[in-house]
LUMZA-190710 format. One record per residue (C-alpha): residue in three letters; x, y, z. Coordinates in pm, 1 decimal. Layout:
% residues N
<res = ALA; c1 = X; c2 = Y; c3 = Z>
...
***
This chain:
% residues 225
<res = MET; c1 = -228.5; c2 = -1338.6; c3 = 4081.0>
<res = PRO; c1 = 121.9; c2 = -1232.2; c3 = 3965.5>
<res = ASP; c1 = 280.3; c2 = -936.2; c3 = 4144.9>
<res = PHE; c1 = 423.7; c2 = -790.3; c3 = 3824.6>
<res = VAL; c1 = 388.4; c2 = -871.4; c3 = 3456.1>
<res = ILE; c1 = 650.1; c2 = -742.5; c3 = 3213.8>
<res = ARG; c1 = 515.1; c2 = -705.3; c3 = 2861.2>
<res = LEU; c1 = 736.2; c2 = -857.1; c3 = 2593.4>
<res = PRO; c1 = 715.9; c2 = -817.4; c3 = 2214.0>
<res = GLU; c1 = 486.8; c2 = -1047.3; c3 = 2013.7>
<res = GLY; c1 = 226.8; c2 = -1058.6; c3 = 2291.3>
<res = LYS; c1 = 443.4; c2 = -1247.7; c3 = 2541.9>
<res = ASN; c1 = 477.8; c2 = -1172.0; c3 = 2913.6>
<res = LEU; c1 = 731.8; c2 = -1224.6; c3 = 3188.7>
<res = VAL; c1 = 603.0; c2 = -1288.4; c3 = 3542.7>
<res = ILE; c1 = 772.7; c2 = -1147.9; c3 = 3853.4>
<res = ASP; c1 = 680.8; c2 = -1269.4; c3 = 4201.7>
<res = SER; c1 = 796.5; c2 = -1087.2; c3 = 4517.2>
<res = LYS; c1 = 599.5; c2 = -1261.9; c3 = 4793.6>
<res = VAL; c1 = 894.5; c2 = -1436.0; c3 = 4958.6>
<res = SER; c1 = 891.7; c2 = -1394.7; c3 = 5334.8>
<res = LEU; c1 = 1184.9; c2 = -1206.8; c3 = 5489.4>
<res = VAL; c1 = 1079.4; c2 = -1249.1; c3 = 5853.7>
<res = ASP; c1 = 1360.3; c2 = -1492.6; c3 = 5931.2>
<res = TYR; c1 = 1614.6; c2 = -1265.5; c3 = 5766.9>
<res = GLU; c1 = 1496.7; c2 = -979.1; c3 = 5986.8>
<res = ARG; c1 = 1546.2; c2 = -1206.4; c3 = 6288.2>
<res = ALA; c1 = 1899.3; c2 = -1279.1; c3 = 6170.6>
<res = VAL; c1 = 1975.4; c2 = -907.9; c3 = 6139.1>
<res = THR; c1 = 1847.2; c2 = -834.2; c3 = 6489.8>
<res = ALA; c1 = 1994.4; c2 = -1148.7; c3 = 6650.6>
<res = GLU; c1 = 2201.5; c2 = -1084.0; c3 = 6962.0>
<res = THR; c1 = 2406.4; c2 = -1403.8; c3 = 6948.8>
<res = GLU; c1 = 2580.1; c2 = -1587.3; c3 = 6667.3>
<res = SER; c1 = 2378.4; c2 = -1902.7; c3 = 6731.3>
<res = GLU; c1 = 2050.7; c2 = -1710.6; c3 = 6701.5>
<res = ARG; c1 = 2177.7; c2 = -1550.8; c3 = 6380.1>
<res = ALA; c1 = 2280.9; c2 = -1887.8; c3 = 6232.6>
<res = SER; c1 = 1945.3; c2 = -2040.7; c3 = 6324.8>
<res = ALA; c1 = 1757.6; c2 = -1748.3; c3 = 6169.7>
<res = LEU; c1 = 1962.6; c2 = -1763.2; c3 = 5848.6>
<res = ASP; c1 = 1897.5; c2 = -2136.5; c3 = 5821.2>
<res = ALA; c1 = 1525.3; c2 = -2068.1; c3 = 5859.4>
<res = HIS; c1 = 1559.5; c2 = -1790.8; c3 = 5599.0>
<res = GLY; c1 = 1706.4; c2 = -2037.5; c3 = 5351.3>
<res = LYS; c1 = 1426.0; c2 = -2284.3; c3 = 5419.4>
<res = ALA; c1 = 1166.5; c2 = -2009.9; c3 = 5367.8>
<res = VAL; c1 = 1322.2; c2 = -1923.1; c3 = 5032.0>
<res = ARG; c1 = 1326.2; c2 = -2290.5; c3 = 4927.3>
<res = SER; c1 = 964.5; c2 = -2333.5; c3 = 5036.2>
<res = HIS; c1 = 860.5; c2 = -2029.8; c3 = 4835.0>
<res = ILE; c1 = 1046.0; c2 = -2161.6; c3 = 4529.6>
<res = ASP; c1 = 851.4; c2 = -2488.0; c3 = 4550.9>
<res = ALA; c1 = 520.0; c2 = -2308.0; c3 = 4602.0>
<res = LEU; c1 = 590.7; c2 = -2069.9; c3 = 4315.9>
<res = SER; c1 = 679.9; c2 = -2355.6; c3 = 4084.1>
<res = ALA; c1 = 352.1; c2 = -2530.6; c3 = 4172.0>
<res = LYS; c1 = 151.2; c2 = -2220.7; c3 = 4073.5>
<res = ASP; c1 = 272.8; c2 = -2265.3; c3 = 3714.8>
<res = TYR; c1 = 233.9; c2 = -1898.2; c3 = 3619.4>
<res = ALA; c1 = 385.9; c2 = -1963.8; c3 = 3277.0>
<res = ASN; c1 = 81.2; c2 = -2165.1; c3 = 3169.5>
<res = LEU; c1 = -187.6; c2 = -1920.7; c3 = 3279.7>
<res = PRO; c1 = -444.8; c2 = -1869.2; c3 = 2999.8>
<res = GLY; c1 = -343.9; c2 = -1576.8; c3 = 2779.7>
<res = MET; c1 = -12.8; c2 = -1523.7; c3 = 2962.0>
<res = GLU; c1 = 213.8; c2 = -1648.3; c3 = 2679.4>
<res = SER; c1 = 504.0; c2 = -1649.7; c3 = 2923.5>
<res = PRO; c1 = 844.9; c2 = -1817.0; c3 = 2896.1>
<res = ASP; c1 = 867.9; c2 = -2138.9; c3 = 3094.1>
<res = PHE; c1 = 1013.3; c2 = -1964.7; c3 = 3399.6>
<res = VAL; c1 = 914.3; c2 = -1702.1; c3 = 3654.8>
<res = LEU; c1 = 1136.6; c2 = -1443.8; c3 = 3824.4>
<res = MET; c1 = 1138.4; c2 = -1464.0; c3 = 4203.6>
<res = PHE; c1 = 1233.6; c2 = -1114.7; c3 = 4318.1>
<res = MET; c1 = 1390.8; c2 = -1055.3; c3 = 4660.5>
<res = PRO; c1 = 1359.7; c2 = -678.9; c3 = 4717.5>
<res = VAL; c1 = 1615.9; c2 = -668.4; c3 = 5000.8>
<res = GLU; c1 = 1956.4; c2 = -709.8; c3 = 4839.7>
<res = PRO; c1 = 2142.3; c2 = -827.9; c3 = 5153.4>
<res = ALA; c1 = 1878.4; c2 = -1100.8; c3 = 5205.9>
<res = TYR; c1 = 1944.6; c2 = -1225.1; c3 = 4851.7>
<res = ILE; c1 = 2321.8; c2 = -1208.1; c3 = 4897.3>
<res = GLU; c1 = 2309.6; c2 = -1390.5; c3 = 5229.1>
<res = VAL; c1 = 2101.8; c2 = -1680.9; c3 = 5099.8>
<res = MET; c1 = 2322.5; c2 = -1710.6; c3 = 4791.0>
<res = ARG; c1 = 2630.6; c2 = -1714.1; c3 = 5010.4>
<res = SER; c1 = 2510.4; c2 = -1966.2; c3 = 5267.4>
<res = GLN; c1 = 2297.2; c2 = -2190.5; c3 = 5042.1>
<res = ARG; c1 = 2433.5; c2 = -2167.8; c3 = 4690.2>
<res = GLU; c1 = 2241.7; c2 = -2474.5; c3 = 4578.3>
<res = LEU; c1 = 1914.5; c2 = -2278.5; c3 = 4608.4>
<res = PHE; c1 = 1971.3; c2 = -2101.7; c3 = 4278.5>
<res = ASN; c1 = 2010.8; c2 = -2432.2; c3 = 4091.6>
<res = HIS; c1 = 1716.0; c2 = -2575.5; c3 = 4281.6>
<res = GLY; c1 = 1499.6; c2 = -2288.4; c3 = 4162.9>
<res = TYR; c1 = 1634.1; c2 = -2305.7; c3 = 3809.1>
<res = GLN; c1 = 1537.9; c2 = -2672.9; c3 = 3783.1>
<res = LYS; c1 = 1185.4; c2 = -2578.4; c3 = 3890.1>
<res = ASN; c1 = 1167.5; c2 = -2289.2; c3 = 3637.8>
<res = VAL; c1 = 1207.4; c2 = -2027.0; c3 = 3910.4>
<res = VAL; c1 = 1494.5; c2 = -1778.6; c3 = 3872.3>
<res = LEU; c1 = 1602.7; c2 = -1592.4; c3 = 4186.1>
<res = VAL; c1 = 1677.8; c2 = -1224.3; c3 = 4124.6>
<res = SER; c1 = 1755.4; c2 = -916.3; c3 = 4329.9>
<res = HIS; c1 = 1758.3; c2 = -550.0; c3 = 4239.3>
<res = THR; c1 = 2111.5; c2 = -584.8; c3 = 4100.9>
<res = THR; c1 = 2027.2; c2 = -878.7; c3 = 3873.7>
<res = LEU; c1 = 1674.4; c2 = -765.2; c3 = 3781.3>
<res = MET; c1 = 1779.4; c2 = -430.0; c3 = 3632.9>
<res = PRO; c1 = 1988.2; c2 = -584.5; c3 = 3349.5>
<res = ILE; c1 = 1688.5; c2 = -804.7; c3 = 3264.9>
<res = LEU; c1 = 1462.7; c2 = -499.1; c3 = 3244.4>
<res = ARG; c1 = 1718.0; c2 = -318.0; c3 = 3028.1>
<res = THR; c1 = 1726.6; c2 = -620.3; c3 = 2797.6>
<res = VAL; c1 = 1346.7; c2 = -610.5; c3 = 2771.9>
<res = ALA; c1 = 1364.4; c2 = -237.7; c3 = 2690.7>
<res = ASN; c1 = 1616.2; c2 = -312.5; c3 = 2414.4>
<res = LEU; c1 = 1386.5; c2 = -583.7; c3 = 2279.0>
<res = TRP; c1 = 1107.1; c2 = -325.9; c3 = 2255.4>
<res = MET; c1 = 1337.4; c2 = -82.0; c3 = 2075.0>
<res = ILE; c1 = 1423.7; c2 = -354.5; c3 = 1824.2>
<res = GLU; c1 = 1054.0; c2 = -440.8; c3 = 1788.5>
<res = HIS; c1 = 964.1; c2 = -78.0; c3 = 1719.6>
<res = SER; c1 = 1244.9; c2 = -51.1; c3 = 1462.8>
<res = ASN; c1 = 1130.1; c2 = -371.7; c3 = 1294.0>
<res = ARG; c1 = 769.9; c2 = -249.7; c3 = 1294.0>
<res = GLU; c1 = 871.6; c2 = 79.3; c3 = 1130.0>
<res = ALA; c1 = 1083.4; c2 = -110.7; c3 = 877.6>
<res = ARG; c1 = 786.3; c2 = -335.4; c3 = 794.1>
<res = GLU; c1 = 561.8; c2 = -29.9; c3 = 758.6>
<res = ILE; c1 = 812.4; c2 = 141.5; c3 = 528.8>
<res = SER; c1 = 841.1; c2 = -178.2; c3 = 326.1>
<res = ASP; c1 = 462.8; c2 = -208.3; c3 = 294.6>
<res = ARG; c1 = 425.8; c2 = 155.0; c3 = 189.6>
<res = ALA; c1 = 712.2; c2 = 126.1; c3 = -57.0>
<res = GLY; c1 = 539.5; c2 = -175.1; c3 = -210.5>
<res = ASP; c1 = 212.3; c2 = 15.6; c3 = -236.2>
<res = ILE; c1 = 386.0; c2 = 312.9; c3 = -400.2>
<res = TYR; c1 = 565.0; c2 = 86.9; c3 = -647.4>
<res = ASN; c1 = 239.2; c2 = -88.9; c3 = -737.4>
<res = THR; c1 = 71.5; c2 = 248.3; c3 = -786.5>
<res = VAL; c1 = 352.3; c2 = 360.3; c3 = -1018.6>
<res = CYS; c1 = 314.9; c2 = 37.1; c3 = -1217.9>
<res = LEU; c1 = -61.0; c2 = 93.2; c3 = -1239.8>
<res = LEU; c1 = 0.8; c2 = 448.7; c3 = -1363.4>
<res = GLY; c1 = 241.0; c2 = 310.2; c3 = -1623.0>
<res = ASP; c1 = -22.8; c2 = 64.1; c3 = -1743.8>
<res = ARG; c1 = -277.7; c2 = 342.6; c3 = -1775.6>
<res = LEU; c1 = -33.2; c2 = 568.6; c3 = -1958.8>
<res = LEU; c1 = 44.0; c2 = 282.4; c3 = -2195.2>
<res = ALA; c1 = -327.5; c2 = 229.8; c3 = -2258.7>
<res = LEU; c1 = -372.2; c2 = 604.8; c3 = -2309.0>
<res = GLY; c1 = -80.6; c2 = 615.4; c3 = -2552.2>
<res = SER; c1 = -222.9; c2 = 323.8; c3 = -2745.3>
<res = SER; c1 = -560.4; c2 = 501.4; c3 = -2766.0>
<res = MET; c1 = -392.1; c2 = 821.4; c3 = -2885.4>
<res = THR; c1 = -192.9; c2 = 627.3; c3 = -3145.0>
<res = THR; c1 = -509.4; c2 = 459.3; c3 = -3270.4>
<res = ALA; c1 = -693.5; c2 = 794.0; c3 = -3283.1>
<res = THR; c1 = -400.7; c2 = 952.9; c3 = -3468.8>
<res = GLN; c1 = -394.5; c2 = 673.8; c3 = -3725.7>
<res = LYS; c1 = -767.0; c2 = 701.8; c3 = -3784.7>
<res = TYR; c1 = -740.0; c2 = 1081.5; c3 = -3816.1>
<res = ASN; c1 = -455.0; c2 = 1051.6; c3 = -4067.6>
<res = ASP; c1 = -650.1; c2 = 794.5; c3 = -4266.8>
<res = ALA; c1 = -947.1; c2 = 1032.6; c3 = -4278.8>
<res = VAL; c1 = -723.3; c2 = 1326.7; c3 = -4387.1>
<res = ARG; c1 = -568.4; c2 = 1120.3; c3 = -4666.8>
<res = ALA; c1 = -914.4; c2 = 1015.9; c3 = -4780.3>
<res = VAL; c1 = -1011.3; c2 = 1382.6; c3 = -4810.7>
<res = GLN; c1 = -694.7; c2 = 1536.7; c3 = -4958.0>
<res = GLY; c1 = -538.6; c2 = 1496.3; c3 = -5300.6>
<res = LYS; c1 = -684.0; c2 = 1456.6; c3 = -5647.4>
<res = GLN; c1 = -807.6; c2 = 1111.3; c3 = -5563.9>
<res = GLY; c1 = -943.9; c2 = 1232.5; c3 = -5229.8>
<res = LEU; c1 = -1290.3; c2 = 1351.6; c3 = -5156.7>
<res = VAL; c1 = -1194.7; c2 = 1721.2; c3 = -5201.8>
<res = GLY; c1 = -1046.8; c2 = 1655.9; c3 = -5542.9>
<res = LYS; c1 = -1355.7; c2 = 1471.3; c3 = -5653.8>
<res = VAL; c1 = -1598.2; c2 = 1747.3; c3 = -5544.9>
<res = ALA; c1 = -1380.9; c2 = 2045.6; c3 = -5648.7>
<res = ARG; c1 = -1585.6; c2 = 2090.0; c3 = -5970.1>
<res = PHE; c1 = -1898.4; c2 = 2147.6; c3 = -5757.2>
<res = GLN; c1 = -1755.2; c2 = 2487.4; c3 = -5661.9>
<res = THR; c1 = -1792.6; c2 = 2610.8; c3 = -6019.3>
<res = LEU; c1 = -2130.6; c2 = 2450.8; c3 = -6067.8>
<res = SER; c1 = -2304.6; c2 = 2593.1; c3 = -5762.9>
<res = LYS; c1 = -2322.4; c2 = 2953.0; c3 = -5644.7>
<res = LYS; c1 = -2382.1; c2 = 2827.4; c3 = -5293.2>
<res = ALA; c1 = -2037.2; c2 = 2669.2; c3 = -5283.9>
<res = ASN; c1 = -1867.8; c2 = 2969.0; c3 = -5124.7>
<res = LYS; c1 = -1663.5; c2 = 2791.4; c3 = -4854.1>
<res = ILE; c1 = -1288.6; c2 = 2727.8; c3 = -4880.3>
<res = PHE; c1 = -1146.1; c2 = 2395.5; c3 = -4771.2>
<res = PRO; c1 = -868.2; c2 = 2450.3; c3 = -4513.8>
<res = LYS; c1 = -528.8; c2 = 2415.0; c3 = -4676.4>
<res = ALA; c1 = -357.9; c2 = 2358.9; c3 = -4337.8>
<res = LEU; c1 = -530.7; c2 = 2027.1; c3 = -4292.8>
<res = ALA; c1 = -253.2; c2 = 1770.2; c3 = -4283.2>
<res = PRO; c1 = -180.1; c2 = 1431.5; c3 = -4124.4>
<res = ILE; c1 = -32.5; c2 = 1431.1; c3 = -3774.7>
<res = GLU; c1 = 323.6; c2 = 1305.6; c3 = -3759.2>
<res = PRO; c1 = 379.1; c2 = 1205.6; c3 = -3394.1>
<res = GLU; c1 = 729.4; c2 = 1251.6; c3 = -3261.1>
<res = ILE; c1 = 692.0; c2 = 1064.2; c3 = -2935.9>
<res = GLU; c1 = 1012.6; c2 = 916.3; c3 = -2802.7>
<res = ARG; c1 = 977.5; c2 = 584.9; c3 = -2624.1>
<res = ILE; c1 = 1183.5; c2 = 582.9; c3 = -2305.6>
<res = SER; c1 = 1171.7; c2 = 279.5; c3 = -2075.0>
<res = LEU; c1 = 1256.5; c2 = 271.9; c3 = -1708.0>
<res = GLU; c1 = 1537.1; c2 = 28.1; c3 = -1782.7>
<res = THR; c1 = 1694.4; c2 = 276.5; c3 = -2024.9>
<res = ARG; c1 = 1674.4; c2 = 554.7; c3 = -1764.9>
<res = GLU; c1 = 1832.4; c2 = 337.6; c3 = -1495.5>
<res = THR; c1 = 2124.3; c2 = 223.1; c3 = -1711.8>
<res = GLY; c1 = 2178.8; c2 = 564.7; c3 = -1869.7>
<res = GLY; c1 = 2158.7; c2 = 427.3; c3 = -2223.6>
<res = ASP; c1 = 1984.8; c2 = 604.5; c3 = -2510.7>
<res = ASP; c1 = 1924.5; c2 = 907.9; c3 = -2290.2>
<res = PRO; c1 = 1878.0; c2 = 1215.4; c3 = -2508.8>
<res = ASP; c1 = 1992.3; c2 = 1441.3; c3 = -2224.5>
<res = SER; c1 = 2324.8; c2 = 1260.3; c3 = -2203.2>
<res = ALA; c1 = 2401.6; c2 = 1271.2; c3 = -2574.4>
<res = ASP; c1 = 2624.5; c2 = 1579.7; c3 = -2544.3>
***
């Protein structure tokens, strides 16, 4: 059971263990003679090495669902105990590193935690950027869909206008239907209606403007001044 698990982006985790025994270091601090202190510090170094080996054997990095880097942080909460073992037995750090165990104290752990915090800030920024990108894509696709529908609507209106104009031309003029039935007005007393003179073909004045024209500023009627 890990003592601490630091959550990393992308579902990964970083394990921190702090079970190292500091009994021998306490004996060194309270030693009354230099020989007792030296003996206690030697035992302290051996305890740290033993814990490194035991921690490496636990293989925290390969726990199911852990998704951890291939190393574990061995935290020594008493800074002087860490400093003393690094001073007297410098090879312990390399020994731990070779076994995928990195020795850290409060001083060295804090920069690691700040780095993790920065990774989360970057992850949040990337997530927001991805969300903005996705929404921008959705908006653009919606605009394109609207353009397709407007084009279809315009085509329908053009077709309807053409059919209307064809019908008006078929009715108007001497050769049109009105011209051919005009004599009926004098033949029948019931023919008392007047055909609307304002009936005329529709002349659409719709200006085609493409997005490319708007973007480049060409053929823009507003910029013709």
